[in-house]
N, C-alpha and C positions, 0 to 999 in steps of 0.2 A: 836364335836362328838354328833352323834345322841342318843336320850336317849330313853329308853324303854317308851312307851305310856301309862301313867297312865289315859287317856282318849281319846275319839276317836277324830280323826283329819280330815278334809276333804283333798282330793287329792290336792297335791301342798303345803299344810302347813308341817312347819317343827318344830321338838322340838329338841332344842341342849343342851347339857349338857357342861358347863364350858366353854361356848362361850366368848370371849373377848368383852368388851363392850366399851372400848375407841376408837377403830375406828367408832363406832357408835354414838359417840358424837363431837359437835364441839368442846370441850374442848381438845380432844384426852387424856383424863385422867380418869382412874379408872382401877378394876379388873374385872374377868369374872361375868357373871351370872351362878348360880347354875343350873338353867333352863331357856333356853330363846325361847318362842314360837313366832313363825313367822306365824300368821295366814293367811288362803286364803278365810275365810269366818266369817261371824259376830257368825256363830254358834261355831267357833272355839274358838272365844274369849269367849262366853258365857260359853262355857264349860271348859274352863281354869279357869275363875273365878269361877264358880261353884264348882270346884275340890279343886281349893285353899281354898275356903270357908270351905267347908266338913272337909277338912283334916288339918284346922288351919296353912296351908302355908301362908307366907306373899307374897304378890303380888302389882306388879304395872305397869303401862302402860307407854311406852316411843314411841315419835313419830319421829321427826328426830336429837334427841338428844341435841338440843339447850336448854339454860336456865337450865341446870342439872347439878350436880355434883356426879359421881359415886364413892363411897369410893374404896380405895386402895385394900382393899380385896375383892371387888366384891360385890354382891348383893345375898343373901341369897333367897330360894324360886323361885317363879316364877316371870320371866320379861316378858311382851309382848310387842311386837314391831309392830306397825301399819305401814306396809310397802306398797311398789308397788301395792300389790293388794287391796289397799283401798284408790286409789287416783283418782277415778271416780270425774267429775266435768260435771255438765249440767246446760244449761240456759232455763228457760222458762218464757217468756214474760221479767219483771224487776226482777226476781227470779233467783238467783243463789244457786245450791244446790251442795255442795262438800262432799266427803266422808273424814273421819279425818286425812287419811294419806295425803291427798293432800297438797302441799306447799301452802303457803300463796302467793307466788309468783305467783305458776301456777293459784289460784283463782283469783288474780288480774289481770293477761294476760288474761283470759278466760273472765273476765268481759269487759276488754278494747276491745276484739277483738268482742264483741257482743254490743258494744256501750252502755256500762253501767256503769254509774259513781257511786262511793262511797267506791269503795275498793281499791282507789289508793293507800292508806297508807299501806296496805298488801303487796306493793312489798319491803318494808322494814322491814319486820318482817322475818326472817330467819327461823322461825318453821314452823308447821305444822297448818292446821284448826284446830284440836282436841286440840291440845297445846294451840293453840291461844284463843279459846273458854273457856278452861280451866283456862286460867290467864287472861282472859279480855286483850288480848294484844293491843298494841296500841303505838302511839306517841304522841308528844306534842299537835296535834291538834284532832285526832279521835281515837275511841277505836273500840273494837269487839261490844260492847252494843250498838252503834251508828246505826248498820246497821244489826244485827242478829235478825232474826224473832222467830227462833226456831232450837232445836237440839234434834238428836235422841240420847239416853242416855241410856246405859246399867247400869241398878242398882245392887247394891251386892246380891240383890234376884234374879238375873238372867232375870229379866223381862226389854225388850226395851221398852222405853216409849219416845213420841215426848213431849218435854218441852218448854213452851215458853220462850222467853229470860227473860221476867220480874220473870219467876219462878227459874232462875239460881242465883238469888243473887249476878248478876256481880257487881263488884266494882274495885277501882284501882288495878290492877294488880293480881286479886284474883276472887274466886266465890264462890257458895255453893257447888259446885262439890269438893273443897278442903275437905269440912267438911263429905260430904254424900258419898264419894267414887264413885261418878258415872263416868262412861267412855263415853267419846263423840264418836259416831260412825259416826255422819254426822252432817251438819249444813245447814240451809238455810238463804240467806241474802236478804235484801229487799234492791235493790238498784234503780236507776233512769235513764231515757234515758239522754245520753250526746252526745257530739261528740268525735269520736274515736281520732282523732288526738289531739284534746284537751287533754284528759285523758292520752293517752301515753307522751304528753308532761308533764303533771303533774306528772307521774310515774318518768321519766327520772329527773326531778328536784329533786324528792326526793331521787332517788338512788344516784345522784351524791353528794348531801348534806350529804348523809349517808357514802359514799366514803371517802368524805373530812374530816367527824367528827371522824369514827369509824376505827378500827385497823382491817379490814377485811381480810386483807391478812396475819393474824397469828391466830392460834388456840384461840378461846375465847368462852365463855359463854353467851356473851351478858351483860347487865347491870346485876351489882352484887347487887346493893342495890336499893331499892324504892327511890324515891324522897321524902324528908320529905315534908309536906304541905307548899306551899309558896316558896320553895327553891329547889335547885337541888343537888342530890348527889354528882355529880360530881365536882361541885364547890366546895363543902365543902372538899371533898378529896383533890382535887388540893391545896387549899387555907391552908389545915393542913400538906403541903408540902409531900405527899403522891406520887405524880408523878413519876414514875421509882424505887418505893420502890419494892424490891424483898424477896422472900422466897424460896429458892431450883432454882426450874427451872420455876417458875412463878412470873410475875412483875405485878405492876400497869402500864398500858398502858400510854404512852408519849404522846398519841394522844388524849384519852379521859380517864380522871381518872376514870370513873364509870366502866371501862372494866379491866380484868386482861386477861393477854396473857401468853398461855403455849411457852417459847422461847426453849425448848427441854428439855426432861426428866422429865415434871412437875407431880407432883403427888398431890392428893388430899389432903395428910397431908399440903403440902406446902400452897395450896388455903387457907385451913381453917386458917393456922396461920397467912397468910397476911391478910385475913379478920378481925382476931382478933385484929390485929396492927392497921390496917386503922381505925377499929370501937376506940380504944383506942386514938389514936391521934385526931380523928374529936371530939370524946366526951370531951377531954382535951381543946380543942381550943374553941369549939361552945357549949358544954353542949348539943350536940345533938346525940341521940343513934339511928344510923344507922339501919335499918331493910333490911332483906334480899330478895331481888327479885329471885336469884337464889335459885332452890330448891335443897337440899341437901337429896340425896336418900337413904334409909336405908332399 
């Protein structure tokens, strides 16, 4: 339902009240947004953030809805979804610039089409460019910080700044943006010239490995836990006997133990209960306290 506008919006932007969020997430879990902003411009995002800050309203930004868990009761305040109006990608020389709503798959494909190497790992990251920078997403070989030059970031003060990669505190599955609350609006990647056929072949290899190892045909949120230093969360979870373990409509994947899948009717409460049980079993067997990679929104 359209909401009364508490701030000015550009043509094409939408502000919705009580909009279900589960369909907007890869987990297909969670309640509605009190207010959902679908912006048409960076100005819409800025004005939304400024309004929230001035009124003491909680707010957060989501992209394609991967790697997040929305509570069953939904989200209070303002939720901003960077969608199709934020998916532009441009290539100049060996630099690729993508707006935050572009998928990593689209960015990797655009790089391949331009004969640029370095973003092949992006084809296996299911989220958006903005989320990937925020989380310093990656795989076992590459991370965003290996190729990121700079990002356009909207600060909590409403000012958009160009921030060099070195200024973003990129770390294993995290960044300084977690602490300072910045919103990624666009990112530039420094790539290198390569052979398109070779690049596409590498992307296909990565995609095939991902299909073989991950439950892509079932609703999931991606990796639930961070890998402990020198080990893999999936190995610990599997050896703790958690594969196939379930709570309500959610199960630990039989294919990859660091994935949880929504087998139908899953709730956030099921996910949190299962997370607790997996943590308990891994701690009891290995003395390792698993840390979440999944972001539980509030």
